[in-house]
Steps between C-alpha positions, in 0.01 A plus 500: 500500500641849475751389234216346297293815536791717388543285188130530420503878547813537287337308213149641528516856630448662161389832654817511713303555818706512818482171683674451833547178691546450873528213738375517859329332788124486436438579868717813488506629144767759417244753371325802639139473609238544222774475235312282250172507310521125434671212674492147355599188697503136409641239734614761752259518791499120540840535667398749767224552755202625299408802714854630506540454125175682423586779742828564315330486156238750619775728635671538161184533290355847454135571589288385207788282380469133420637171629493207260566187699526149356470283808540126505172329565477173690513208257683168468757682286569766762535235771790351300647847431482589872720198577747579221534873556415536873223755478146511640185534293274728700137384546264687264293635793810645667615649169158662443482643853852639483439653157183667623684660795737683266332525159173482314484203261432620146519162326572141590593281202532125499711368216343231282590149624658405166764772541793384712480810723138404573626196694648710771419874480225754491526876437369772730499865396441729793499876543636685802230710654 
C-alpha cells in the first residue's frame, strides 16, 4: 500500500508538498502524542480489539483534530471477507459506544447501496474533544 501511495504522490503532488510515509503497529504507533490533526483509517481497526485501537488513535490526534474511520459494517459481504482475510467486523453498537468514549461524532455517512463500497462500509467523521 505504501508503494502505491508513493506512486500516486509522485504523479499527483503538483504543489510539491512534503509527504512522508511510515509503517507501524496500530496499537503502538511510532508517533508522539497529539501529532496529527487528522487520522484516516479503512480496514485497520477490524484486526485489533476496538477499545485498544481507538485509544491509540485518540492518543496521536491533537485536541480538536479529526478521525475519519471507514469501518466494515455487518453484511453478507463482510461475512465472506471475514473468512477470507481473518478480521472481525465490530457490531455497530460497540463501534458507536467506543467512538463516543474518545470522540464526538460530527458526521456518519452511509454510502449508496449501488456503490460497491456501500456493500461493506460506512464512514464516521469524529472530532477529538
